[in-house]
C-alpha positions as CSV (number, residue, x, y, z in Angstrom):
1,M,-13.1,12.7,-23.7
2,N,-11.3,12.4,-20.3
3,R,-7.7,11.7,-20.6
4,G,-7.1,8.2,-19.2
5,I,-7.3,4.2,-18.5
6,L,-9.9,2.9,-18.1
7,I,-9.5,-1.0,-17.1
8,T,-11.3,-3.9,-16.2
9,A,-10.4,-6.9,-15.6
10,Y,-11.1,-10.6,-15.4
11,A,-10.0,-13.4,-13.2
12,K,-11.3,-16.9,-12.1
13,L,-12.0,-17.2,-8.2
14,K,-10.7,-20.5,-6.7
15,K,-12.8,-23.3,-5.6
16,G,-14.2,-21.2,-2.0
17,V,-13.2,-18.2,-2.7
18,N,-16.7,-15.9,-1.9
19,E,-17.7,-11.8,-2.4
20,V,-17.0,-12.3,1.6
21,D,-12.9,-13.2,0.7
22,V,-12.0,-10.7,-2.0
23,A,-13.1,-7.7,0.2
24,K,-11.2,-8.6,2.2
25,A,-8.3,-8.6,0.2
26,Y,-9.0,-5.3,-1.5
27,Q,-8.4,-4.0,2.4
28,C,-5.4,-4.1,1.9
29,Y,-5.4,-0.6,0.1
30,D,-7.2,1.0,3.0
31,D,-3.5,2.8,4.1
32,E,-2.5,3.6,0.0
33,Y,-3.5,7.4,0.3
34,F,-3.2,7.4,-4.6
35,V,-5.7,3.9,-4.2
36,R,-9.6,5.1,-3.9
37,V,-12.0,1.3,-2.9
38,L,-15.1,3.3,-4.6
39,K,-18.5,1.9,-2.5
40,S,-20.3,-1.2,-3.5
41,G,-22.0,0.0,-7.4
42,V,-19.8,2.8,-7.7
43,L,-17.8,2.4,-10.8
44,P,-14.4,4.0,-12.0
45,E,-14.8,6.9,-13.5
46,V,-11.3,8.4,-15.8
47,R,-13.2,11.5,-14.8
48,S,-12.5,11.5,-11.2
49,V,-9.0,10.7,-11.7
50,K,-8.5,13.9,-14.2
51,A,-5.5,16.0,-13.2
52,S,-4.7,13.8,-10.1
53,N,-2.2,10.8,-8.6
54,F,-5.5,9.1,-7.7
55,V,-6.4,5.9,-8.5
56,D,-10.4,4.4,-8.1
57,I,-10.8,1.3,-8.2
58,N,-13.8,-2.0,-7.4
59,Y,-15.0,-5.0,-7.7
60,K,-17.7,-7.5,-8.4
61,V,-18.0,-11.0,-7.8
62,D,-20.3,-13.2,-11.2
63,P,-21.5,-16.1,-8.7
64,R,-22.4,-17.6,-12.0
65,T,-19.7,-17.2,-13.3
66,N,-17.0,-17.2,-10.7
67,R,-15.3,-15.3,-11.7
68,V,-14.4,-11.7,-10.3
69,I,-14.8,-8.4,-12.1
70,M,-12.1,-6.0,-11.6
71,M,-12.5,-1.8,-12.5
72,G,-9.8,0.7,-12.2
73,A,-9.2,4.5,-13.6
74,M,-6.4,6.3,-13.7
75,D,-4.9,9.6,-15.1
76,N,-2.7,7.6,-17.4
77,L,-0.3,11.5,-17.8
78,V,0.0,12.6,-13.9
79,K,0.2,8.2,-12.2
80,G,2.6,7.8,-15.3
81,A,6.1,9.1,-14.5
82,A,5.1,12.1,-13.0
83,G,3.7,11.4,-10.6
84,Q,5.9,8.1,-9.6
85,A,9.3,11.0,-9.9
86,I,6.7,13.4,-7.3
87,Q,6.0,11.0,-4.3
88,N,9.4,9.1,-4.3
89,M,10.7,12.8,-4.1
90,N,8.7,13.6,-1.3
91,I,10.1,10.0,0.4
92,M,13.3,10.5,-0.7
93,F,13.4,14.4,1.5
94,G,10.9,12.6,5.1
95,L,8.3,14.2,3.5
96,D,3.7,12.3,3.4
97,E,4.4,10.4,-0.1
98,N,0.9,12.5,-1.0
99,A,3.1,16.2,-0.2
100,C,3.3,18.8,-2.6
101,S,6.0,19.4,-4.8
102,S,5.0,22.9,-4.4
103,N,7.2,23.2,-0.6
104,L,9.4,22.5,-2.3
105,I,9.3,25.5,-5.4
106,R,8.5,28.0,-2.0
107,G,11.9,26.8,0.2
108,K,10.6,24.6,2.3
109,I,12.5,21.4,2.4
110,K,15.9,22.9,3.2
């Protein structure tokens, strides 16, 4: 069994909100390196994010119940405090948040 968290959440859509609106809302992740919005119909899987700092997400709108079903997968050991610490350290040193911490070890950061 792969370690990690598989998340499923449901929300009732406000009147007049449809799948196009939900898709537009998910565009807020377009510039987020560690968040991957999957193609329509592809379900997030823990094995796809294991040993990484990525979060895979997707959604499905159920017009019958007027709800959105949101799904996500993450490796909580890497994406947790350890991954956050590396991202924060990279930002503090003026690096891209997705830079590898091995740059520090190799002395590439002055």
